[in-house]
gemmi code that builds the backbone of each chain (N, CA, C; Angstrom):
import gemmi

chains = {
    "A": [
        ("UNK", (19.693, -67.168, 157.350), (19.360, -66.474, 156.200), (20.654, -65.961, 155.552)),
        ("UNK", (20.811, -65.987, 154.308), (21.861, -65.102, 153.739), (21.294, -64.112, 152.494)),
        ("UNK", (21.885, -62.790, 153.024), (21.490, -61.851, 152.059), (22.666, -61.393, 151.020)),
        ("UNK", (22.423, -61.248, 149.645), (23.517, -60.783, 148.919), (23.216, -59.388, 148.586)),
        ("UNK", (23.798, -58.744, 148.480), (23.250, -57.315, 147.841), (24.553, -56.863, 146.708)),
        ("UNK", (24.178, -55.927, 145.752), (24.907, -55.302, 145.071), (24.523, -54.490, 143.992)),
        ("UNK", (25.172, -54.356, 142.917), (24.760, -53.435, 141.771), (24.112, -54.165, 140.866)),
        ("UNK", (23.040, -53.720, 140.477), (22.467, -54.691, 139.192), (21.023, -54.292, 138.782)),
        ("UNK", (20.783, -54.082, 137.799), (19.401, -53.657, 137.091), (18.239, -54.783, 137.436)),
        ("UNK", (16.986, -54.867, 136.991), (16.183, -55.503, 137.352), (16.304, -57.124, 137.387)),
        ("UNK", (15.803, -57.901, 138.666), (16.241, -58.962, 139.129), (16.446, -59.730, 137.565)),
        ("UNK", (17.367, -60.504, 137.564), (17.139, -61.321, 136.533), (17.388, -62.918, 137.062)),
        ("UNK", (17.025, -63.696, 136.200), (17.197, -65.482, 136.771), (18.496, -65.451, 136.782)),
        ("UNK", (19.643, -64.849, 136.094), (20.633, -65.586, 135.883), (21.765, -64.818, 137.134)),
        ("UNK", (21.063, -63.462, 137.796), (21.593, -63.227, 139.086), (21.087, -64.218, 140.075)),
        ("UNK", (19.958, -64.329, 140.398), (19.484, -65.281, 141.121), (20.322, -66.595, 141.404)),
        ("UNK", (20.677, -67.518, 140.096), (21.133, -68.156, 139.969), (22.454, -68.576, 140.193)),
        ("UNK", (23.367, -67.352, 140.065), (24.583, -67.287, 140.494), (24.678, -67.068, 142.086)),
        ("UNK", (23.805, -66.519, 142.552), (23.758, -66.222, 144.243), (23.346, -67.604, 144.651)),
        ("UNK", (22.428, -68.209, 144.184), (22.212, -69.725, 144.665), (23.475, -70.596, 144.851)),
        ("UNK", (24.301, -70.566, 143.832), (25.125, -71.517, 143.950), (26.254, -70.730, 144.698)),
        ("UNK", (26.559, -69.430, 144.966), (27.273, -68.965, 146.264), (26.556, -69.279, 147.625)),
        ("UNK", (25.324, -69.262, 147.731), (24.376, -69.638, 149.186), (24.818, -71.077, 149.450)),
        ("UNK", (24.875, -71.829, 148.454), (24.974, -73.328, 148.805), (26.655, -73.485, 149.323)),
        ("UNK", (27.303, -72.808, 148.804), (29.150, -73.265, 149.194), (29.132, -72.531, 150.805)),
        ("UNK", (28.225, -71.239, 150.903), (28.556, -70.507, 151.988), (27.846, -71.429, 153.317)),
        ("UNK", (26.471, -71.630, 153.459), (25.885, -72.627, 153.989), (26.551, -73.570, 154.665)),
        ("UNK", (27.262, -74.512, 153.763), (28.443, -75.185, 154.021), (29.528, -74.819, 154.621)),
        ("UNK", (29.995, -74.105, 154.662), (31.058, -73.340, 155.331), (30.690, -72.566, 156.180)),
        ("UNK", (29.750, -72.165, 156.476), (29.340, -71.413, 157.621), (28.473, -72.256, 158.561)),
        ("UNK", (28.529, -73.328, 158.185), (27.324, -74.199, 159.107), (26.248, -73.503, 159.354)),
        ("UNK", (24.972, -73.003, 158.262), (24.140, -72.399, 158.693), (23.057, -72.863, 157.853)),
        ("UNK", (22.204, -72.903, 158.003), (20.805, -73.172, 156.725), (21.115, -74.322, 156.683)),
        ("UNK", (20.187, -74.846, 155.302), (20.449, -76.247, 154.452), (21.840, -76.572, 154.748)),
        ("UNK", (22.053, -77.794, 154.613), (23.445, -78.010, 154.412), (23.246, -78.646, 153.018)),
        ("UNK", (24.076, -78.763, 152.047), (24.387, -79.095, 150.729), (25.547, -80.056, 150.531)),
        ("UNK", (25.088, -81.392, 150.419), (26.459, -82.348, 150.269), (27.598, -81.854, 149.088)),
        ("UNK", (26.893, -81.300, 148.194), (27.509, -81.136, 146.727), (26.480, -79.984, 146.269)),
        ("UNK", (27.563, -79.479, 145.275), (26.649, -78.578, 144.357), (26.008, -79.361, 143.470)),
        ("UNK", (24.788, -79.870, 143.340), (24.286, -80.441, 142.610), (23.643, -79.952, 141.349)),
        ("UNK", (23.319, -80.566, 140.289), (22.527, -79.901, 139.013), (21.197, -79.028, 139.155)),
        ("UNK", (20.460, -79.312, 140.520), (19.462, -78.273, 140.809), (19.989, -77.367, 141.300)),
        ("UNK", (21.342, -77.234, 141.893), (21.878, -75.735, 142.499), (22.338, -75.088, 141.196)),
        ("UNK", (22.737, -75.563, 140.339), (24.059, -74.839, 139.258), (22.673, -74.694, 138.473)),
        ("UNK", (21.690, -75.187, 138.230), (20.994, -74.623, 137.081), (19.433, -74.716, 137.770)),
        ("UNK", (18.943, -73.817, 138.750), (17.464, -74.097, 139.365), (16.704, -73.607, 138.428)),
        ("UNK", (15.471, -74.084, 138.490), (14.480, -74.026, 137.454), (13.477, -72.927, 138.540)),
        ("UNK", (13.514, -71.447, 137.990), (12.776, -70.361, 138.900), (11.157, -70.066, 137.985)),
        ("UNK", (10.210, -70.669, 139.004), (8.807, -70.244, 138.590), (8.419, -69.054, 139.442)),
        ("UNK", (7.778, -68.273, 138.435), (7.255, -66.793, 138.670), (5.794, -66.945, 138.638)),
        ("UNK", (5.130, -68.196, 138.905), (3.652, -68.221, 138.942), (3.342, -68.191, 140.322)),
        ("UNK", (2.891, -67.082, 140.807), (2.718, -66.989, 142.225), (4.052, -66.263, 142.891)),
        ("UNK", (4.171, -66.798, 144.382), (5.280, -66.047, 144.862), (6.824, -67.040, 144.267)),
        ("UNK", (7.491, -66.282, 143.901), (8.719, -66.669, 142.952), (9.454, -68.084, 143.762)),
        ("UNK", (9.491, -68.695, 143.097), (10.454, -70.276, 143.898), (10.832, -70.872, 142.989)),
        ("UNK", (12.002, -71.909, 143.480), (12.545, -72.815, 142.596), (11.970, -73.973, 142.786)),
        ("UNK", (11.527, -74.465, 141.521), (10.776, -75.699, 141.096), (11.489, -76.905, 141.493)),
        ("UNK", (12.814, -76.915, 141.562), (13.520, -77.994, 141.339), (14.801, -77.687, 143.038)),
        ("UNK", (14.404, -77.324, 144.213), (15.222, -76.999, 144.986), (14.008, -76.570, 146.440)),
        ("UNK", (14.201, -76.890, 147.371), (13.711, -76.538, 148.552), (14.290, -75.054, 149.348)),
        ("UNK", (15.088, -74.687, 148.762), (15.832, -73.287, 149.091), (14.563, -72.389, 148.702)),
        ("UNK", (14.324, -71.430, 149.243), (13.540, -70.290, 149.413), (14.243, -68.907, 149.162)),
        ("UNK", (13.897, -68.068, 148.342), (14.482, -66.808, 148.168), (13.583, -65.649, 147.934)),
        ("UNK", (13.870, -64.499, 148.205), (13.201, -63.201, 147.618), (14.324, -62.569, 147.045)),
        ("UNK", (13.769, -61.273, 146.019), (14.465, -60.349, 145.429), (13.937, -59.200, 145.314)),
        ("UNK", (14.779, -58.276, 145.865), (14.414, -56.677, 145.433), (15.284, -55.914, 144.850)),
        ("UNK", (14.529, -54.801, 144.102), (15.792, -54.141, 143.348), (15.517, -52.662, 143.375)),
        ("UNK", (16.038, -51.750, 143.492), (15.542, -50.085, 143.265), (16.491, -49.297, 142.863)),
        ("UNK", (16.205, -48.651, 141.669), (17.165, -47.645, 141.497), (19.105, -48.013, 141.541)),
        ("UNK", (18.976, -49.160, 140.840), (20.331, -49.938, 140.312), (21.326, -50.498, 141.575)),
        ("UNK", (19.959, -50.990, 142.148), (21.241, -51.887, 143.409), (19.830, -52.670, 143.830)),
        ("UNK", (20.443, -54.364, 143.982), (19.519, -54.868, 144.289), (19.902, -56.203, 145.464)),
        ("UNK", (18.992, -56.719, 146.040), (19.542, -57.610, 147.328), (18.367, -58.795, 147.019)),
        ("UNK", (19.184, -60.215, 147.381), (18.729, -61.222, 146.986), (18.625, -62.147, 148.577)),
        ("UNK", (17.625, -62.269, 149.264), (17.621, -63.223, 150.398), (17.328, -64.625, 150.031)),
        ("UNK", (18.032, -65.525, 150.568), (17.982, -67.005, 150.437), (17.719, -67.524, 151.931)),
        ("UNK", (16.895, -68.835, 152.001), (16.802, -69.011, 153.593), (16.227, -70.700, 153.118)),
        ("UNK", (16.267, -71.559, 154.398), (15.741, -72.878, 153.909), (14.223, -72.594, 154.465)),
        ("UNK", (14.112, -71.424, 155.011), (12.445, -71.091, 155.398), (11.808, -70.015, 154.662)),
        ("UNK", (10.505, -69.656, 154.683), (9.841, -68.640, 153.777), (10.936, -67.328, 154.292)),
        ("UNK", (10.915, -66.235, 153.303), (11.427, -65.216, 153.407), (10.788, -64.184, 152.361)),
        ("UNK", (11.014, -62.913, 152.787), (10.795, -61.960, 152.119), (11.554, -60.424, 152.224)),
        ("UNK", (12.058, -59.676, 150.967), (13.021, -58.642, 151.582), (12.146, -57.672, 150.426)),
        ("UNK", (12.643, -56.332, 151.057), (12.472, -55.363, 150.000), (13.171, -54.176, 150.333)),
        ("UNK", (13.782, -53.418, 148.930), (14.864, -52.524, 149.166), (14.124, -51.371, 148.497)),
        ("UNK", (14.383, -50.077, 149.025), (13.886, -49.060, 148.206), (14.882, -47.607, 148.581)),
        ("UNK", (14.945, -46.985, 147.646), (15.814, -46.188, 147.358), (14.955, -44.617, 147.825)),
        ("UNK", (15.707, -44.174, 148.685), (14.724, -43.001, 149.903), (14.536, -41.658, 148.854)),
        ("UNK", (13.714, -41.389, 148.337), (13.373, -40.181, 147.630), (12.162, -39.388, 148.146)),
        ("UNK", (11.862, -38.056, 147.572), (10.902, -37.771, 147.910), (9.515, -38.368, 147.542)),
        ("UNK", (8.415, -38.420, 148.298), (7.386, -38.806, 147.987), (6.188, -38.002, 148.272)),
        ("UNK", (5.036, -38.128, 147.237), (3.920, -37.505, 147.169), (2.970, -37.577, 148.772)),
        ("UNK", (3.260, -36.938, 149.727), (2.847, -37.142, 150.830), (1.075, -37.427, 150.618)),
        ("UNK", (0.410, -36.830, 150.010), (-1.129, -36.606, 149.670), (-1.664, -38.077, 149.137)),
        ("UNK", (-0.658, -38.660, 148.210), (-1.089, -39.806, 147.743), (-0.669, -40.829, 148.680)),
        ("UNK", (0.634, -40.806, 149.353), (0.962, -42.166, 149.745), (0.337, -42.294, 151.205)),
        ("UNK", (-0.210, -40.942, 151.809), (-0.940, -40.898, 153.079), (-1.966, -41.819, 153.092)),
        ("UNK", (-2.585, -42.027, 151.853), (-3.861, -42.991, 151.335), (-3.539, -44.342, 152.013)),
        ("UNK", (-2.233, -44.598, 151.857), (-1.985, -46.139, 152.039), (-1.421, -46.260, 153.589)),
        ("UNK", (-0.803, -45.362, 153.860), (0.341, -45.640, 155.086), (0.278, -44.446, 155.970)),
        ("UNK", (-0.264, -44.735, 157.114), (0.612, -43.635, 158.030), (1.808, -43.115, 158.320)),
        ("UNK", (2.183, -42.298, 158.202), (3.795, -41.762, 158.343), (4.023, -40.452, 158.817)),
        ("UNK", (5.173, -40.275, 159.549), (5.596, -38.872, 160.267), (6.438, -38.101, 159.131)),
        ("UNK", (7.420, -39.017, 158.447), (8.349, -38.427, 157.821), (8.795, -39.225, 156.845)),
        ("UNK", (9.533, -38.958, 155.747), (9.810, -39.658, 154.540), (10.397, -40.886, 155.340)),
        ("UNK", (11.485, -40.707, 156.090), (12.300, -41.908, 156.787), (11.418, -42.865, 157.472)),
        ("UNK", (10.336, -42.417, 158.171), (9.500, -43.201, 158.335), (8.765, -44.378, 157.629)),
        ("UNK", (8.471, -43.232, 156.679), (7.384, -44.215, 155.361), (8.116, -45.218, 154.574)),
        ("UNK", (9.423, -44.846, 154.775), (10.425, -45.884, 153.870), (10.548, -47.145, 154.692)),
        ("UNK", (10.321, -46.994, 156.080), (10.659, -48.078, 156.981), (9.588, -48.864, 157.050)),
        ("UNK", (8.229, -48.144, 157.040), (6.964, -48.918, 156.949), (6.699, -49.609, 155.579)),
        ("UNK", (7.081, -48.569, 154.808), (6.710, -49.290, 153.313), (7.632, -50.584, 153.040)),
        ("UNK", (9.259, -50.625, 153.198), (9.786, -51.656, 153.188), (9.376, -52.870, 154.288)),
        ("UNK", (8.867, -52.297, 155.329), (8.461, -53.672, 156.323), (7.166, -54.259, 155.675)),
        ("UNK", (5.964, -53.349, 155.440), (4.863, -53.906, 154.460), (5.080, -54.944, 153.321)),
        ("UNK", (6.108, -54.502, 152.446), (6.559, -55.159, 151.241), (7.057, -56.283, 151.560)),
        ("UNK", (8.174, -56.371, 152.495), (8.908, -57.548, 152.728), (7.752, -58.676, 153.294)),
        ("UNK", (6.878, -58.214, 153.995), (5.820, -59.233, 154.292), (5.038, -59.517, 153.403)),
        ("UNK", (4.594, -58.444, 152.477), (4.027, -58.967, 151.511), (4.466, -60.174, 150.586)),
        ("UNK", (5.975, -59.867, 150.400), (6.530, -60.823, 149.480), (6.973, -62.358, 150.398)),
        ("UNK", (6.972, -62.302, 151.710), (6.703, -63.608, 152.469), (5.550, -64.271, 152.202)),
        ("UNK", (4.429, -63.403, 152.385), (3.255, -64.437, 152.411), (3.170, -64.769, 150.686)),
        ("UNK", (3.593, -64.326, 149.887), (3.516, -64.547, 148.075), (2.131, -63.533, 147.660)),
        ("UNK", (1.791, -62.686, 148.517), (0.911, -61.677, 147.989), (1.077, -60.582, 146.922)),
        ("UNK", (2.490, -60.054, 147.288), (2.739, -59.054, 146.271), (2.206, -57.666, 146.755)),
        ("UNK", (2.342, -56.852, 145.937), (2.059, -55.370, 146.063), (0.334, -55.335, 146.397)),
        ("UNK", (-0.298, -56.507, 145.884), (-1.957, -56.089, 146.190), (-2.040, -56.197, 147.345)),
        ("UNK", (-1.220, -56.875, 148.562), (-1.364, -56.888, 149.876), (-1.137, -55.251, 150.199)),
        ("UNK", (-0.597, -54.505, 149.871), (-0.500, -52.991, 150.366), (-1.997, -52.331, 149.464)),
        ("UNK", (-2.206, -52.786, 148.584), (-3.719, -52.140, 148.175), (-4.743, -52.450, 148.670)),
        ("UNK", (-4.527, -53.348, 149.989), (-5.683, -53.787, 150.514), (-6.341, -53.096, 151.488)),
        ("UNK", (-5.605, -51.975, 151.991), (-6.114, -51.071, 152.905), (-5.327, -51.198, 153.971)),
        ("UNK", (-4.843, -50.086, 154.916), (-4.288, -50.004, 156.026), (-4.734, -50.732, 157.386)),
        ("UNK", (-5.875, -50.871, 157.376), (-6.437, -51.992, 158.367), (-6.151, -53.121, 158.092)),
        ("UNK", (-6.267, -53.627, 156.798), (-5.979, -54.885, 156.184), (-4.603, -55.165, 156.888)),
        ("UNK", (-4.045, -54.496, 156.142), (-2.295, -54.791, 156.046), (-1.725, -54.777, 157.489)),
        ("UNK", (-2.306, -53.978, 158.451), (-1.805, -53.810, 160.323), (-2.520, -55.209, 160.618)),
        ("UNK", (-3.685, -55.622, 160.232), (-4.005, -57.144, 160.969), (-3.151, -58.267, 160.418)),
        ("UNK", (-2.900, -58.023, 159.171), (-2.107, -59.165, 158.664), (-0.848, -59.303, 159.398)),
        ("UNK", (-0.061, -57.996, 159.284), (0.862, -57.914, 160.045), (1.146, -58.353, 161.417)),
        ("UNK", (0.149, -58.029, 162.238), (-0.080, -58.746, 163.536), (0.079, -59.968, 163.460)),
        ("UNK", (-0.977, -60.702, 162.688), (-1.144, -62.227, 162.645), (0.329, -62.855, 162.394)),
        ("UNK", (0.936, -61.815, 161.292), (2.367, -62.918, 160.941), (3.194, -62.764, 162.164)),
        ("UNK", (3.423, -61.352, 162.830), (4.396, -61.323, 163.795), (4.016, -62.363, 165.145)),
        ("UNK", (2.499, -62.417, 164.999), (2.132, -63.658, 166.115), (2.686, -65.080, 165.810)),
        ("UNK", (2.773, -65.199, 164.760), (3.451, -66.572, 164.083), (4.733, -66.656, 163.971)),
        ("UNK", (5.412, -65.540, 164.601), (7.124, -65.741, 164.785), (7.728, -64.912, 163.454)),
        ("UNK", (7.053, -64.206, 162.821), (7.793, -63.325, 161.667), (8.373, -62.255, 162.284)),
        ("UNK", (9.793, -61.999, 162.106), (10.350, -60.885, 162.557), (10.964, -60.069, 161.380)),
        ("UNK", (10.682, -58.745, 161.395), (11.118, -57.826, 160.442), (12.601, -56.933, 160.957)),
        ("UNK", (13.332, -56.745, 160.090), (14.617, -56.750, 160.586), (15.217, -55.587, 159.288)),
        ("UNK", (15.740, -54.658, 159.872), (16.118, -53.362, 158.581), (17.586, -53.973, 158.619)),
        ("UNK", (17.993, -54.005, 157.298), (19.357, -54.294, 156.874), (19.997, -53.223, 156.356)),
        ("UNK", (21.214, -52.672, 156.677), (21.887, -51.695, 156.379), (22.647, -52.020, 155.478)),
        ("UNK", (22.197, -51.763, 154.117), (23.238, -52.462, 152.676), (23.900, -51.201, 152.002)),
        ("UNK", (22.958, -50.312, 151.383), (23.364, -49.266, 150.740), (22.852, -47.816, 151.389)),
        ("UNK", (23.824, -46.992, 151.104), (23.493, -45.180, 151.518), (22.506, -44.720, 151.094)),
        ("UNK", (21.520, -44.201, 151.419), (20.610, -43.710, 150.715), (19.316, -44.655, 150.526)),
        ("UNK", (19.270, -45.965, 151.167), (18.375, -46.830, 150.702), (17.934, -47.234, 152.184)),
        ("UNK", (16.755, -48.007, 151.845), (16.300, -48.737, 153.389), (15.920, -50.319, 152.840)),
        ("UNK", (16.019, -50.953, 153.387), (16.087, -52.479, 153.019), (15.348, -53.236, 154.371)),
        ("UNK", (14.269, -53.798, 154.290), (13.801, -54.649, 155.481), (13.565, -56.334, 154.815)),
        ("UNK", (14.071, -57.026, 155.801), (13.855, -58.515, 155.559), (12.661, -59.280, 156.470)),
        ("UNK", (11.851, -60.237, 156.098), (10.679, -60.785, 156.877), (11.090, -62.137, 156.985)),
        ("UNK", (11.025, -62.586, 158.054), (11.804, -64.308, 158.184), (11.203, -64.719, 159.570)),
        ("UNK", (11.212, -65.875, 159.845), (11.225, -66.431, 161.242), (12.459, -66.533, 161.581)),
        ("UNK", (13.546, -66.429, 160.693), (14.848, -66.485, 161.178), (15.557, -65.287, 161.707)),
        ("UNK", (16.394, -65.542, 162.545), (16.988, -64.316, 163.468), (18.419, -63.801, 162.841)),
        ("UNK", (19.143, -65.090, 162.363), (20.507, -65.166, 161.865), (20.586, -64.511, 160.671)),
        ("UNK", (21.301, -63.335, 160.200), (21.488, -63.075, 158.938), (22.993, -62.784, 158.774)),
        ("UNK", (23.031, -63.132, 157.589), (24.712, -63.199, 157.178), (24.571, -62.277, 155.906)),
        ("UNK", (25.270, -61.180, 155.778), (25.032, -60.381, 154.498), (26.648, -60.290, 153.609)),
        ("UNK", (26.156, -60.766, 152.454), (27.613, -61.224, 151.191), (27.137, -59.846, 150.244)),
        ("UNK", (28.543, -59.231, 150.046), (28.386, -58.330, 149.009), (28.765, -58.787, 147.742)),
        ("UNK", (27.610, -58.860, 146.487), (27.825, -59.704, 145.447), (28.540, -58.600, 144.234)),
        ("UNK", (29.768, -59.102, 143.751), (30.235, -58.468, 142.508), (29.795, -59.022, 141.491)),
        ("UNK", (29.128, -58.265, 140.585), (28.943, -59.090, 139.174), (30.497, -59.255, 138.228)),
        ("UNK", (30.113, -60.459, 137.957), (31.614, -61.093, 137.337), (31.286, -60.810, 135.802)),
    ],
    "B": [
        ("UNK", (-12.692, -41.968, 125.591), (-11.489, -41.862, 125.060), (-11.078, -43.167, 124.598)),
        ("UNK", (-10.306, -43.113, 123.453), (-9.953, -44.278, 122.568), (-8.956, -45.093, 123.363)),
        ("UNK", (-8.446, -46.119, 123.284), (-7.381, -47.097, 123.744), (-6.060, -46.207, 123.237)),
        ("UNK", (-6.341, -45.731, 122.077), (-4.972, -45.139, 121.854), (-4.616, -43.750, 122.452)),
        ("UNK", (-5.927, -42.953, 122.730), (-5.458, -41.978, 123.534), (-5.230, -42.113, 124.942)),
        ("UNK", (-5.576, -43.185, 125.685), (-5.484, -43.545, 126.907), (-3.814, -43.879, 126.884)),
        ("UNK", (-3.519, -44.583, 125.884), (-1.912, -45.105, 126.178), (-1.237, -43.979, 125.774)),
        ("UNK", (-1.520, -42.919, 125.096), (-0.664, -42.033, 124.890), (-0.567, -40.885, 125.939)),
        ("UNK", (-1.788, -41.021, 126.649), (-1.826, -40.097, 127.811), (-0.733, -40.924, 129.052)),
        ("UNK", (-0.978, -42.046, 129.136), (-0.589, -42.940, 129.995), (1.099, -42.442, 129.641)),
        ("UNK", (1.547, -43.069, 128.459), (2.942, -42.758, 128.541), (3.652, -41.515, 128.806)),
        ("UNK", (2.792, -40.540, 128.603), (3.355, -39.170, 129.074), (3.462, -39.279, 130.436)),
        ("UNK", (2.411, -39.696, 131.005), (2.314, -39.724, 132.798), (3.767, -40.240, 133.168)),
        ("UNK", (3.878, -41.602, 132.503), (4.599, -42.419, 132.977), (6.565, -41.559, 132.803)),
        ("UNK", (6.419, -41.298, 131.439), (7.895, -40.432, 131.328), (8.038, -39.548, 132.004)),
        ("UNK", (7.109, -38.638, 132.486), (7.136, -37.685, 133.290), (7.527, -38.141, 135.088)),
        ("UNK", (7.004, -39.276, 135.530), (7.056, -39.587, 136.717), (8.160, -40.420, 136.546)),
        ("UNK", (8.754, -40.961, 135.659), (9.909, -41.708, 135.757), (11.202, -40.825, 135.270)),
        ("UNK", (10.970, -39.997, 134.846), (12.087, -38.988, 134.183), (12.801, -39.850, 133.048)),
        ("UNK", (11.656, -40.411, 131.854), (12.543, -41.146, 130.959), (12.100, -40.763, 129.655)),
        ("UNK", (12.478, -40.693, 128.660), (11.914, -40.595, 126.998), (10.920, -41.386, 126.611)),
        ("UNK", (9.617, -40.518, 126.278), (8.204, -41.077, 126.140), (8.391, -42.121, 125.079)),
        ("UNK", (9.389, -41.894, 124.024), (9.517, -42.661, 123.083), (9.809, -44.109, 123.331)),
        ("UNK", (10.614, -44.223, 124.610), (11.246, -45.835, 124.834), (9.773, -46.385, 125.435)),
        ("UNK", (8.517, -45.970, 125.390), (7.686, -46.883, 126.110), (6.618, -47.030, 124.902)),
        ("UNK", (6.639, -48.392, 124.802), (5.548, -49.034, 123.990), (4.430, -49.620, 124.801)),
        ("UNK", (3.644, -50.120, 123.967), (2.458, -51.121, 125.013), (3.087, -52.279, 125.497)),
        ("UNK", (4.213, -52.899, 124.935), (4.655, -54.184, 125.426), (5.903, -53.865, 126.437)),
        ("UNK", (5.991, -52.733, 126.659), (7.118, -52.330, 127.684), (6.632, -52.508, 128.595)),
        ("UNK", (7.487, -53.722, 129.694), (7.187, -54.260, 131.048), (7.512, -53.016, 131.822)),
        ("UNK", (6.691, -53.004, 132.999), (6.616, -51.466, 133.792), (7.971, -51.624, 134.682)),
        ("UNK", (8.320, -52.914, 135.225), (9.542, -53.019, 136.263), (10.580, -53.587, 135.544)),
        ("UNK", (10.164, -54.493, 134.589), (11.514, -54.971, 133.958), (12.169, -53.800, 132.970)),
        ("UNK", (11.371, -53.088, 132.110), (11.484, -52.426, 130.991), (12.068, -51.261, 130.979)),
        ("UNK", (11.431, -50.682, 132.509), (11.449, -49.138, 132.772), (12.180, -49.020, 133.611)),
        ("UNK", (12.673, -50.005, 134.518), (13.508, -50.065, 135.545), (12.792, -49.491, 136.836)),
        ("UNK", (11.411, -49.698, 136.411), (10.626, -48.844, 138.100), (10.726, -50.072, 139.185)),
        ("UNK", (10.688, -49.652, 140.205), (10.956, -50.437, 141.223), (9.394, -50.487, 142.246)),
        ("UNK", (8.821, -51.261, 142.954), (7.702, -51.458, 143.190), (6.832, -50.281, 143.629)),
        ("UNK", (7.659, -49.071, 144.143), (7.236, -47.870, 144.910), (6.869, -47.262, 143.703)),
        ("UNK", (7.423, -47.117, 142.486), (7.169, -46.371, 141.274), (6.031, -46.972, 140.572)),
        ("UNK", (5.759, -48.177, 140.592), (4.496, -48.840, 140.282), (3.444, -48.425, 140.773)),
        ("UNK", (3.321, -48.527, 142.445), (2.425, -48.042, 143.169), (1.872, -46.445, 142.973)),
        ("UNK", (2.940, -45.846, 142.884), (2.582, -44.653, 142.574), (1.975, -44.173, 140.980)),
        ("UNK", (2.424, -44.954, 140.014), (2.243, -44.792, 138.659), (0.245, -45.194, 139.007)),
        ("UNK", (0.053, -46.520, 139.408), (-1.200, -47.046, 139.765), (-2.358, -45.779, 140.352)),
        ("UNK", (-1.452, -45.303, 141.161), (-2.172, -43.899, 142.074), (-2.483, -42.892, 141.145)),
        ("UNK", (-1.556, -42.457, 140.171), (-2.039, -41.252, 139.652), (-2.844, -42.121, 138.344)),
        ("UNK", (-2.805, -43.001, 137.767), (-3.597, -43.733, 136.872), (-5.207, -43.312, 137.602)),
        ("UNK", (-5.373, -43.709, 138.775), (-6.607, -43.692, 139.144), (-7.009, -41.868, 139.546)),
        ("UNK", (-6.148, -41.150, 139.823), (-6.822, -39.836, 140.348), (-7.003, -39.147, 138.460)),
        ("UNK", (-5.864, -39.451, 137.407), (-6.345, -39.205, 136.409), (-7.420, -39.649, 135.846)),
        ("UNK", (-7.923, -40.909, 135.595), (-9.465, -41.336, 135.178), (-10.229, -41.454, 136.151)),
        ("UNK", (-10.175, -41.079, 137.301), (-11.472, -41.486, 138.421), (-11.889, -42.682, 138.456)),
        ("UNK", (-10.990, -43.760, 138.819), (-11.032, -44.931, 138.601), (-10.417, -45.788, 140.028)),
        ("UNK", (-10.609, -47.044, 140.214), (-10.028, -47.474, 141.529), (-9.615, -48.865, 141.188)),
        ("UNK", (-8.103, -48.883, 141.647), (-7.432, -50.086, 141.076), (-7.498, -50.958, 142.229)),
        ("UNK", (-8.076, -51.982, 142.314), (-8.376, -52.957, 143.775), (-7.065, -53.826, 143.397)),
        ("UNK", (-6.933, -54.429, 144.881), (-5.800, -55.303, 145.249), (-5.685, -56.228, 144.317)),
        ("UNK", (-6.718, -56.968, 143.619), (-6.694, -57.854, 142.830), (-6.797, -57.754, 141.629)),
        ("UNK", (-6.443, -56.412, 140.882), (-6.183, -56.164, 139.899), (-4.751, -56.264, 139.543)),
        ("UNK", (-4.110, -55.595, 140.656), (-2.688, -55.421, 140.650), (-1.516, -56.111, 139.714)),
        ("UNK", (-2.065, -57.400, 140.234), (-1.075, -58.857, 139.756), (-1.338, -58.555, 138.049)),
        ("UNK", (-2.003, -58.318, 137.175), (-2.085, -58.509, 135.787), (-1.891, -57.196, 135.385)),
        ("UNK", (-1.273, -56.266, 135.979), (-0.591, -54.875, 135.493), (1.105, -55.003, 135.392)),
        ("UNK", (1.272, -56.058, 134.290), (2.849, -56.031, 134.136), (3.076, -54.859, 132.950)),
        ("UNK", (2.626, -55.105, 131.706), (2.958, -54.121, 130.995), (2.327, -52.562, 130.839)),
        ("UNK", (2.758, -51.701, 129.971), (1.995, -50.379, 130.108), (0.791, -50.720, 129.604)),
        ("UNK", (0.654, -51.703, 128.179), (-0.586, -51.841, 127.543), (-1.599, -52.630, 128.514)),
        ("UNK", (-1.121, -53.198, 129.470), (-1.871, -53.881, 130.659), (-2.916, -52.894, 131.000)),
        ("UNK", (-2.000, -51.811, 131.739), (-2.525, -50.606, 132.205), (-3.647, -49.991, 131.154)),
        ("UNK", (-3.028, -49.625, 129.912), (-3.961, -48.804, 129.233), (-5.114, -49.668, 129.084)),
        ("UNK", (-5.209, -51.088, 128.996), (-6.259, -51.925, 128.894), (-7.566, -51.721, 129.855)),
        ("UNK", (-6.438, -51.751, 131.165), (-7.469, -51.859, 132.570), (-8.164, -50.570, 132.739)),
        ("UNK", (-7.393, -49.480, 132.163), (-8.061, -48.068, 132.256), (-9.452, -48.024, 131.134)),
        ("UNK", (-8.787, -48.549, 129.910), (-10.306, -48.538, 128.874), (-11.176, -49.422, 129.453)),
        ("UNK", (-10.855, -50.426, 130.115), (-12.280, -51.393, 130.818), (-13.004, -50.918, 131.886)),
        ("UNK", (-12.730, -49.236, 132.410), (-12.928, -49.115, 133.338), (-13.803, -47.621, 133.345)),
        ("UNK", (-13.519, -47.150, 132.136), (-13.764, -45.518, 131.779), (-15.003, -45.813, 130.833)),
    ],
}
model = gemmi.Model(1)
for chain_id, residues in chains.items():
    chain = gemmi.Chain(chain_id)
    for i, (resn, *xyz) in enumerate(residues, 1):
        res = gemmi.Residue()
        res.name, res.seqid = resn, gemmi.SeqId(i, " ")
        for name, pos in zip(("N", "CA", "C"), xyz):
            atom = gemmi.Atom()
            atom.name, atom.element = name, gemmi.Element(name[0])
            atom.pos, atom.b_iso = gemmi.Position(*pos), 0.0
            res.add_atom(atom)
        chain.add_residue(res)
    model.add_chain(chain)
structure = gemmi.Structure()
structure.add_model(model)
structure.setup_entities()
């Protein structure tokens, strides 16, 4: 899995497309993930479908995007992936304790990003979290039994980022907007 | 409560939560793309809506709530 991180507003298709091209180059250079014989039309002009879990209509590469307060992460892999980035800020304990059990703000953001990464991995999105804590924990246990690994990714100071994937190898690449 | 009143109230709530100018919020404003909210902001927003109007947002409702107008329509349909 290769994760691009950088400054940027809400995920744009252009952002994903540019990173996909870099991903294709890197997998060849680093000999990881899918091997691309060349940068094909599908890589240069991927068609992103956002009906359900976002995916490329014309490529087998999987991806997941997250943004929070001016920064973003995009994870690419040849197998399913989910990623969540959150800016750590004060939260309303009373409200969020309805959704998640947590002991501190830091604990909250670690758990929240884990749940969201899994939500994106499955394609269920935020509705996964509204399903209730028991349901979330049950689905989390099932996914982890299937081999899904949750990994905290240290990308930005003051942010928490978690990725969900069956792949253990993770390569981080800083993305500079051109 | 009229839909217009719901929207105006919602606009104020969102502006306060995200610390933005309420005049920038329209019915067509997308919550994430347009307001720069992240997923946590969206969840908090929906919880505020639940509390304000004493309604429940089910997990199956969330996917359809893309714009501020969608949320206002949802509230109008539940009160």
